[in-house]
N, C-alpha and C positions, 0 to 999 in steps of 0.2 A: 640529231646529236652528232657532234664531231669530236674526235679525239684530237687534242691540240698537238700540232707539230711545230709550233713556233717556240722560241726560247721561253721557258716557263720556270718560275720559281714558286715553290710551295710556301704557305704561310699559315699561321694560326693566330687567333686573337685571344690574348690572355690579359685579363684585367685592363681592358681598353688599350692594350699595346700590341701591335703586330710584330710577330716573331717570324723571321724567314727560316724556312726549313728546306734543306737540300740533303738528299741522301748522299752519304760520303762517296766520293769518286764520280759523282754524277755532274753533268752540266745542265740538265733539265730535271725538274721534279714537279709532278702534278699531283696534288692531293684531290682525291675524288670522293672520299667518304670518311665519316668519323662516327664512333659509337659513344655511348654515355660515359665510358671511362676515359675517353680522350684518345683511344687507339685510332690511328689513321691508316687509310689504304689509298693506293694510287699507283703510279708508275714513274719510272725514272729512265733517263737515257745516259749512256756512258760510252766511252771509247774503250775498246779492248784491244790489246796488242796483237792478238791473233786474227783480228777482223779489220777489213778496210773500210767498213761503214759503221755507223752508230748502232748500238744494240740496246733494245728496250727490255726492261724487266718490271714486273709487278712487285709490290712490297706491302708489308704491314709494318707500321712504325708504332710500336707499343708505347703506352703511356709511361712505361718504365725506361724509355729512351733506347730500347733495343730495336734494331731494324732487321726484319727477316725478308729475304728475297722470296718472291712467290711467282713462279713461272708455270703456266699450263704446259703439260708435256708437248714437246716439239717446238715451243716458241722461244726457247733459250739458246737458239743457234744464231750464227752470223748470217744476216740476210744476204741472199745471193742475187737478188734483183732489186729493181727500184721500188717494189712493194714487199712488205713483210707482214707476217702474222705476229701480233704482240698480245701479251696478257695485260688486260686492263681491269683491275679490281675497282668496283664502284661502291660497294657498301660492306659494312661489318656490323654485326649486332653485339649485344652484351655477352653472348655465349662464345664470341670469337669466330662465328661462322662468317666467311667472306663470300661475296658474290661478285660476278663480273662477266666478262666476255673475252673471246679471242677476236681481236679486231684486225682488219687488214688496213695497212697504211700505204697509200699510193702517192704518186706525185701530186695529185689534185684533190684527193678526198680520203676519208676514212669510212669504213663500213663494218658492221658487226658480222662475224662469221658464225659463232655459236656461243651460247651462254653456259655458265658453269656455277657450281656451288663447291666451296672448299671447306672441309671440316676435318680437324685433327690431322692435317697433312695429306688428305686425300681429295682429289678433284672428282666431281661427278658432273657429267654433261646434263644440262637442263634443256629439254625439248618441249616448248610450249605450243605445239601444233594445235590449231583450232579444229573443232569438230567439222566434218563435212569437206575437208580438204585432204585427201589421201596423199597428195604430193608433199605436204608439209611446207614449212617455212624455209626460205632460202637463207635468211639472215635474221639472227636474233641475239639478244644479250639480256642478262639479268642485271638490272640497274639499282635494285634496292632490296633490303631485307629488314623486317621489323624484329623487335625483341621476341615476339611470339612466333616467328618463323614465316610470316607472310612474305612471299616473294613478289616483286614487281619487275616488269621489263618491257622491252619493245621488240617487235618483229615485223618483217616485211613478208606478207602473204597475200595472195589473190590481188596483186597490184596495189596494195595499200600498206602504209605504215600503221601498225596497230599497237595499242598498249595491252598488257595482260597482267593478271595477278593470279597467284596460286597460294592456297592455304595448306598448311600441313595437316595430315591426318595420321595419327599414330595407330598402327595395327599391332595388337598384342597376339602373338602366336604361342601356342602351348610350349612350355619348356624352352623358350628362346628369348632373345633380346627384342625390345620393341623395334619395329621396322618403320622408318619414316618414309611416307609416300606423299606426293603432292597431287592435288586435284584442282582443276580450274574452277573458278566461279566468277561471277560478274558478266558483263557484256563486253564484247569487243568494241573498241573505239576506232572510228575511221576519221581521217583528216579531211 
């Protein structure tokens, strides 16, 4: 999977007609996911007066036509080298939970750094380390979320790109709010 670095214009298909979507002030917009309401997530590229290079931002484009900037902490800064860490939202479910990754964009490629889940304005890092590998994954991203909270993604671990899924399990603690925790299931896939 590559994050596009070429000139990109977002679009949606409505009643058999393509409608171009560009986040205001951007010169690139990439739509990466959509939910049942028509809320869109993706990233855009803009020029900022205080920065000599292009700046990437994640976004949610709500079906009400409001656009919200969505940047993982530390990625909303002016890149200082030829590679930059950017926020790439990949999916959104009906509850408005957004998933994605922090991706590195270099001169010749893009790669995932870590995955995250965004809910109600708060980012949580998702670590899908597979059993039996204490070193963990070096590169991962969350690439999808279902309406029931099942997460899917990719990771590079033990010299292979692998797919993973996690399903939510709600734990109810006495006199407290439910705690959402994720547990792995399924088999790892190797290329």
